[in-house]
N, C-alpha and C positions, 0 to 999 in steps of 0.2 A: 078435330080441333075445336076448342071451346070458343064460344062467343065471337065468331067471325074471324078467328085467327087463321093465318096461312102458314103452310110449310115453306120454309125458305132455305135455299142452298146458296153457298158462297159462290160468287161469280168466278173469282180467281181459282177456286178449287175445280170447278167445272172445266175451265180452260186448261188447267194444268193436268187434269186426269189422263189425257192421252199422251202427254209428253214422254213418260217413262216407257210405256209399251212401244211407241213408235221408235224411240231412240234405240232400245235394246233389240227389237226386231230388225231395225236398220243396220245396226252394228253387226249382228249375227249374219244377216244376208250378205252384207259387204265382205265380211271375213271369209265366208264360204265362197263368195263370188270371186275373190282374188285368186283362189286355187284353180279356177276354171280359166283356161286361156281365152275363150270367147272368140268371136269373129273379128273384133277390133284389136285384140291384144290387151294385156294387163295395163300397160302404161297409159294408153288412150282411155281405157275404161276408168282408171283411177283419176285421171285428170278431168274427164267428163263428170265423174262422180263428185269431185271436189267442187266443180263449178255448180252442179245441181244442188249440192249441199248448201252452199252460200246463198244461191238465188232462192231456194225454197225456204230457208230459215228467214231470210229478209221478207219475203212475201207473206209468209204465215204470221210473222211478228207484226207487220204493218196493216194487214187486211182488217177492215171493219173497226179500226181504231177510232175513227170519228164517231161511229155509232156507240161504241163503249163510252166515249167521253161525253156524248150528249145524254146518254142514259144516266151516267154518274152525276152530271150537273143537276138533273131533275130528280135525284133520289129522295124519296120521302122517308121519314123516320119510321122504323119498324114499330109495330104496335105491341101493346102489352101481352096480347094473347098469341102473337106469332110464334111458331115453333121453329127453332133453328136446327137444321139438319146437320148431323155429325159429318166431319170430313170423310171418314171411312165409308159412310153410307153413300155419299155423293160420288166418291171415286169408284166404289163397287158398282153402283148403278150405271155410271158411264161406261165402265169396262165391260160389264155384261151386255149392255146395249150395243156395243161396238165390236164385240169379240169376233164375229164373222168377217167384218170389214177389215179388222186388223190381220186376221189369218189370210184373207185374200190378198191384202197389200203385201204381206210377207212372201206369199207364194209368187206374186207377180215380180217382186224385187229379186227374189232368188232366181226365178226363171229368166229374167232379163240378163242375168250374168252370163248366160250362154251366148248372148250377142255382145253386150258391153259389160265386161266384168266389173263388179262392185258398184256400178253407177246407180242401180235401182235401190240398193241398200243404203247408199249415202243420201239419196233423195229422201228416203223414209226417215233416216236419222236427222236430216235437216228439218223435216216437218216437226219432229219431236223437240228439237232445239228451239224452233220458232215458237211453239206453244209455251215452252218454259220461259222464253224471253218476254212473251206477251203477258204471262202471269206475273213476271217480275215487274213489268211496266205498270200493271194494275196495282201491284203491291206498293210501288213507290207513290202512286197516286193516292192510295188509301192512307199511307202514312202522312203524306203532305196535307191531306184534308182531315185527318183524324177520324175517318169513317170507313168501316168495313162495308163492302157492297154485297148485297144479297138479291137473289132473283126468286120469284115464286116457282116452286117445283112444278106446279101444274102448267106453267108457261114454257117449260123446257120441252124439247121434242120427245117423242116416245122412247128414244134411246138415251135420254138423260143429258142431251147436249144442247147446243145453240143458245147460250145465255144472252146473246144479243140478237136473236132471231126476230122474225116479224111478229110472232105471238107475244113477245115481251113488250109491254106497254110502259114499264117503268121499273126502277130498282128500289130496294129498301136499304136503309143505312142503319148501322148500329155503332156503338163505341168500339174502340180497338180491342177491348178485352173480351168482347162477346165471342162465343163459339170456341171450337177447339183447334182452329187453324190461324196461323199468323198472317199478317198482310202478305199478299202474293200467293196464298194457298198452301204454304209449307206447313209441316207439322209444328204446332206450338210446343216449345220446350216445357217440360213438366214444371220447372221452377218458375216459369212465367204464369202458370195457372194458380200458384199459391198466393 
């Protein structure tokens, strides 16, 4: 990167990267888990799973919100030579870095169905939903402030995650038109790029 520029990844994209895999692995594990009677029976398993889904979604949505808000308040303007990482690269890096954790989580969720049917899968789906809700919250904040939030790539952990971790000393900000992702980390529509 020329003249002291930094590689920057969108905060909301990093947060949102795990939402889809967790959701789909959770739905798949819960769907298969419903077919297994389990130790507790299907009804108790599904009810416990629904409770776990709601609790997990709420916890994942709310955890570290204060840290994100504090970092967003102190965001500095991105420099002229900063390099904005594409959404696809950020997502791919996160998913490659977490692939074994995702497979292990799926295996545990599926295995737990033999004790409490569908509960583990619904917990996993709740985590994915929570990440999506947190990214949406970040998106609303970005729209309200008119600033997209970026984090230095070298401050993310070695698996491409933790955009509000201890290593992150501050965020950078750009206008809403920068990069290829809309506020909240979703894909930007092609007509919005023109």
